[in-house]
Kinemage of the C-alpha trace (Angstrom):
@kinemage 1
@onewidth
@group {chain A} dominant
@subgroup {mainchain}
@vectorlist {calphas} color= white
{ca met a 1} P -17.249 -60.238 4.189
{ca glu a 2} L -17.315 -62.455 1.022
{ca glu a 3} L -19.685 -65.076 2.373
{ca lys a 4} L -21.870 -61.956 3.471
{ca gln a 5} L -21.744 -60.552 0.022
{ca lys a 6} L -23.072 -64.260 -1.374
{ca thr a 7} L -25.546 -64.131 1.198
{ca asn a 8} L -27.192 -60.997 -0.022
{ca arg a 9} L -26.434 -61.230 -3.183
{ca ala a 10} L -30.264 -62.196 -4.347
{ca glu a 11} L -31.405 -59.110 -2.840
{ca arg a 12} L -28.791 -56.806 -4.433
{ca tyr a 13} L -29.122 -57.718 -8.202
{ca ser a 14} L -31.281 -59.158 -10.686
{ca leu a 15} L -30.431 -60.454 -14.373
{ca leu a 16} L -31.440 -58.494 -17.093
{ca leu a 17} L -31.226 -60.332 -20.214
{ca leu a 18} L -32.051 -58.588 -23.703
{ca ala a 19} L -33.791 -61.046 -26.065
{ca gly a 20} L -35.827 -58.992 -27.750
{ca gly a 21} L -33.597 -57.817 -31.248
{ca lys a 22} L -34.802 -58.613 -34.422
{ca ser a 23} L -32.027 -60.958 -35.545
{ca ser a 24} L -32.161 -59.418 -38.827
{ca arg a 25} L -28.328 -60.154 -39.514
{ca met a 26} L -28.610 -63.674 -38.564
{ca gly a 27} L -31.778 -64.385 -40.493
{ca glu a 28} L -32.983 -66.387 -37.424
{ca asp a 29} L -33.709 -66.191 -33.759
{ca lys a 30} L -30.621 -65.751 -31.955
{ca ala a 31} L -31.837 -66.567 -28.464
{ca glu a 32} L -33.234 -70.167 -29.906
{ca leu a 33} L -29.389 -70.790 -31.512
{ca leu a 34} L -27.999 -74.021 -29.775
{ca met a 35} L -24.505 -73.813 -28.210
{ca asp a 36} L -23.674 -77.030 -26.676
{ca gly a 37} L -27.187 -78.355 -27.162
{ca glu a 38} L -28.906 -75.538 -25.348
{ca ser a 39} L -30.366 -72.590 -26.589
{ca phe a 40} L -28.725 -69.100 -26.357
{ca leu a 41} L -31.512 -67.958 -23.878
{ca ser a 42} L -30.954 -70.949 -21.663
{ca cys a 43} L -27.069 -70.681 -21.560
{ca gln a 44} L -27.530 -66.807 -20.290
{ca ile a 45} L -30.556 -67.552 -17.675
{ca lys a 46} L -28.620 -70.615 -16.555
{ca lys a 47} L -25.905 -67.889 -15.436
{ca ala a 48} L -27.924 -66.220 -12.936
{ca asp a 49} L -28.102 -69.551 -10.860
{ca arg a 50} L -23.863 -69.762 -11.152
{ca leu a 51} L -23.982 -66.485 -9.878
{ca arg a 52} L -26.275 -66.806 -7.019
{ca ile a 53} L -29.063 -64.318 -8.650
{ca arg a 54} L -32.573 -65.356 -8.437
{ca glu a 55} L -34.718 -62.892 -10.157
{ca val a 56} L -34.333 -62.997 -14.163
{ca tyr a 57} L -36.010 -60.116 -15.861
{ca val a 58} L -36.115 -61.429 -20.093
{ca ser a 59} L -36.756 -58.336 -22.371
{ca gly a 60} L -38.800 -59.004 -25.500
{ca his a 61} L -38.557 -63.035 -25.540
{ca asp a 62} L -41.538 -65.469 -24.550
{ca gly a 63} L -39.120 -68.480 -24.612
{ca gly a 64} L -38.135 -67.694 -21.056
{ca lys a 65} L -41.577 -69.160 -19.833
{ca asp a 66} L -40.848 -72.297 -21.874
{ca ile a 67} L -37.710 -72.624 -20.319
{ca phe a 68} L -38.930 -72.528 -16.727
{ca arg a 69} L -42.135 -74.850 -17.933
{ca asn a 70} L -39.667 -77.469 -19.142
{ca gly a 71} L -37.499 -77.480 -16.274
{ca glu a 72} L -34.345 -76.279 -17.961
{ca val a 73} L -33.568 -74.156 -15.139
{ca lys a 74} L -33.618 -74.671 -11.269
{ca ser a 75} L -37.005 -73.910 -9.718
{ca ser a 76} L -35.234 -71.405 -7.361
{ca leu a 77} L -34.884 -68.980 -10.220
{ca his a 78} L -37.791 -66.761 -10.765
{ca ile a 79} L -38.340 -65.993 -14.359
{ca his a 80} L -39.934 -62.814 -15.657
{ca val a 81} L -40.761 -62.011 -19.179
{ca val a 82} L -41.276 -58.157 -19.791
{ca ser a 83} L -42.538 -56.230 -22.949
{ca asp a 84} L -41.207 -52.760 -23.608
{ca ile a 85} L -43.048 -49.988 -22.312
{ca tyr a 86} L -41.941 -47.482 -25.142
{ca arg a 87} L -42.257 -49.943 -28.250
{ca glu a 88} L -39.328 -49.886 -31.103
{ca arg a 89} L -36.366 -47.956 -28.932
{ca gly a 90} L -34.010 -50.507 -29.177
{ca pro a 91} L -32.015 -51.955 -26.132
{ca leu a 92} L -32.884 -49.106 -23.887
{ca gly a 93} L -36.663 -49.946 -24.275
{ca gly a 94} L -35.782 -53.261 -22.887
{ca ile a 95} L -33.637 -52.040 -19.983
{ca his a 96} L -36.103 -49.174 -19.056
{ca ala a 97} L -39.197 -51.875 -18.944
{ca cys a 98} L -37.456 -54.501 -16.828
{ca met a 99} L -35.685 -51.838 -14.298
{ca lys a 100} L -39.370 -50.741 -13.806
{ca ala a 101} L -40.247 -54.271 -13.085
{ca met a 102} L -37.623 -55.083 -10.651
{ca asp a 103} L -37.678 -54.643 -6.839
{ca thr a 104} L -33.548 -55.064 -6.327
{ca pro a 105} L -31.517 -51.992 -6.670
{ca tyr a 106} L -29.053 -53.314 -9.232
{ca cys a 107} L -29.558 -55.321 -12.333
{ca leu a 108} L -26.596 -57.078 -14.382
{ca val a 109} L -27.179 -56.665 -17.760
{ca leu a 110} L -26.220 -59.187 -20.716
{ca pro a 111} L -27.509 -59.502 -24.210
{ca val a 112} L -28.802 -63.026 -25.229
{ca asp a 113} L -26.477 -63.255 -28.200
{ca val a 114} L -23.214 -63.648 -26.306
{ca pro a 115} L -23.763 -67.049 -24.567
{ca gln a 116} L -19.844 -67.950 -24.516
{ca leu a 117} L -19.252 -65.225 -22.021
{ca pro a 118} L -17.323 -67.004 -19.447
{ca val a 119} L -19.419 -66.847 -15.994
{ca glu a 120} L -16.148 -66.528 -13.937
{ca met a 121} L -15.622 -63.022 -15.352
{ca leu a 122} L -19.442 -61.926 -14.384
{ca glu a 123} L -18.509 -63.512 -11.015
{ca glu a 124} L -15.153 -60.925 -11.018
{ca leu a 125} L -17.400 -58.170 -12.212
{ca leu a 126} L -19.861 -58.712 -9.027
{ca leu a 127} L -17.184 -58.971 -6.788
{ca val a 128} L -15.648 -55.710 -8.073
{ca his a 129} L -19.185 -53.691 -7.695
{ca glu a 130} L -19.914 -55.556 -4.333
{ca asp a 131} L -16.533 -54.126 -3.059
{ca ser a 132} L -17.597 -50.723 -4.042
{ca leu a 133} L -20.820 -50.963 -2.072
{ca gly a 134} L -18.802 -51.669 1.072
{ca glu a 135} L -20.979 -53.721 3.816
{ca gly a 136} L -24.435 -52.513 4.771
{ca ala a 137} L -27.945 -54.214 5.963
{ca pro a 138} L -29.837 -55.255 2.956
{ca gly a 139} L -32.346 -52.357 3.656
{ca glu a 140} L -29.975 -50.128 2.980
{ca phe a 141} L -29.003 -51.290 -0.505
{ca arg a 142} L -31.164 -49.054 -2.281
{ca ser a 143} L -30.048 -45.706 -1.102
{ca phe a 144} L -26.736 -46.632 -3.092
{ca gly a 145} L -28.636 -45.488 -6.391
{ca asp a 146} L -28.098 -41.632 -5.089
{ca arg a 147} L -25.444 -40.204 -7.277
{ca arg a 148} L -23.437 -39.146 -3.932
{ca glu a 149} L -20.270 -37.048 -4.744
{ca gly a 150} L -16.955 -39.458 -4.749
{ca ser a 151} L -19.384 -42.572 -4.813
{ca ser a 152} L -19.219 -45.252 -7.431
{ca ala a 153} L -22.196 -47.107 -6.471
{ca gly a 154} L -24.799 -45.184 -8.032
{ca lys a 155} L -22.844 -45.842 -11.537
{ca pro a 156} L -22.797 -48.507 -13.985
{ca leu a 157} L -20.167 -50.731 -13.990
{ca leu a 158} L -19.471 -51.864 -17.755
{ca leu a 159} L -16.973 -54.456 -19.169
{ca val a 160} L -13.937 -53.358 -21.220
{ca his a 161} L -12.019 -55.472 -23.452
{ca gly a 162} L -9.333 -54.117 -25.792
{ca glu a 163} L -10.472 -50.628 -27.225
{ca arg a 164} L -14.277 -51.279 -26.450
{ca thr a 165} L -16.513 -50.311 -23.445
{ca glu a 166} L -19.348 -52.322 -23.588
{ca pro a 167} L -22.605 -50.639 -22.860
{ca leu a 168} L -24.719 -53.838 -22.646
{ca met a 169} L -22.503 -56.112 -20.434
{ca gly a 170} L -22.318 -54.576 -17.114
{ca ile a 171} L -24.202 -53.632 -13.978
{ca tyr a 172} L -26.731 -51.114 -13.770
{ca pro a 173} L -28.231 -49.132 -10.937
{ca val a 174} L -32.131 -49.478 -11.234
{ca cys a 175} L -32.594 -46.134 -10.200
{ca met a 176} L -31.786 -45.152 -13.826
{ca ala a 177} L -35.177 -46.425 -15.271
{ca asp a 178} L -37.146 -42.933 -14.620
{ca cys a 179} L -34.053 -41.204 -16.630
{ca ile a 180} L -34.008 -43.594 -19.657
{ca gly a 181} L -37.660 -43.542 -19.969
{ca glu a 182} L -37.447 -39.673 -20.217
{ca gln a 183} L -34.963 -40.189 -22.916
{ca ile a 184} L -36.711 -42.762 -25.005
{ca glu a 185} L -40.603 -41.464 -24.522
{ca lys a 186} L -40.690 -39.835 -27.920
{ca ala a 187} L -37.910 -41.532 -29.881
{ca ser a 188} L -35.101 -44.386 -29.508
{ca ala a 189} L -31.676 -42.780 -28.460
{ca pro a 190} L -28.034 -44.345 -28.326
{ca val a 191} L -27.440 -46.348 -25.082
{ca phe a 192} L -24.003 -44.381 -24.471
{ca arg a 193} L -26.065 -41.015 -24.792
{ca ile a 194} L -27.609 -42.320 -21.327
{ca leu a 195} L -24.492 -43.304 -19.942
{ca asp a 196} L -22.280 -40.620 -21.088
{ca thr a 197} L -24.846 -38.199 -19.233
{ca trp a 198} L -25.162 -40.116 -16.047
{ca gly a 199} L -21.501 -41.379 -15.973
{ca phe a 200} L -19.935 -45.035 -15.708
{ca asp a 201} L -17.141 -46.860 -14.317
{ca thr a 202} L -15.539 -49.853 -16.027
{ca phe a 203} L -13.880 -52.991 -15.718
{ca arg a 204} L -11.290 -54.192 -17.845
{ca thr a 205} L -11.474 -57.915 -18.535
{ca ser a 206} L -8.285 -60.440 -19.828
{ca ala a 207} L -10.620 -62.513 -21.292
{ca glu a 208} L -9.998 -63.684 -24.960
{ca glu a 209} L -11.764 -61.576 -27.576
{ca trp a 210} L -13.808 -64.149 -28.887
{ca lys a 211} L -15.595 -65.094 -25.684
{ca met a 212} L -16.972 -61.522 -25.684
{ca arg a 213} L -17.732 -61.184 -29.256
{ca asn a 214} L -21.771 -61.238 -29.908
{ca ile a 215} L -22.831 -63.801 -32.161
{ca asn a 216} L -24.508 -61.249 -34.849
{ca thr a 217} L -24.093 -63.295 -37.976
{ca pro a 218} L -24.041 -66.856 -39.596
{ca glu a 219} L -20.404 -66.411 -39.994
{ca asp a 220} L -20.117 -65.602 -36.356
{ca tyr a 221} L -22.282 -68.457 -35.434
{ca arg a 222} L -20.067 -70.723 -37.601
{ca glu a 223} L -16.857 -69.590 -35.811
{ca leu a 224} L -18.181 -70.123 -32.389
{ca leu a 225} L -19.217 -73.556 -33.162
{ca ala a 226} L -16.007 -73.947 -34.549
{ca tyr a 227} L -14.388 -73.226 -30.914
{ca met a 228} L -16.867 -75.627 -29.353
{ca glu a 229} L -15.504 -78.610 -31.480
{ca lys a 230} L -11.707 -77.706 -30.521
{ca gly a 231} L -12.919 -77.827 -27.406
{ca lys a 232} L -11.889 -74.226 -26.538
{ca val a 233} L -15.224 -73.655 -24.280
{ca lys a 234} L -15.374 -75.044 -20.714
């Protein structure tokens, strides 16, 4: 069954990468910061290949095209740079626009500013979600978007560490797009307003806290580089 899941993963999941933040606290574009010689944007996009995901949707950052053009990622990845339909709506605006462009029934949502997030943990997250779907032919996957009673397949599966649930690190059903669009059409909204209404499941990770930390400020970035110097990032 695991081999079948691996085969079908590219048909089930896209990577939705949120890279359109203003980076006001950092003072420079976070997507272009370097970790181990690679931009945060490149680090996150490359996770898709290791997870056997082929479709990558980058919200709000044209650098995705440059990474593909410059050969920094494998040609087997398909990178789509997506502009918000409803502008100035925060992360939900990016999620909504990317979902509307997708053909897969699910997407792995990640922010660009956690390049140190372990790919092994994301693999565990995907396996848990795949187990919740059970077996089925690829053509049947789209039907799992319906929120059926007693089924978790139509709910987002979010990463949890410590006391924090991460709304922008998890697997979302793409069928949420219209619901999100209705919510943000006239004004921005917090992500949890959608999640609390729709419902969600969680996956608790035992990863070290620093591996889950958003790199928002110059101090955060210096600490990340210090971990790199100590050889704590594999």
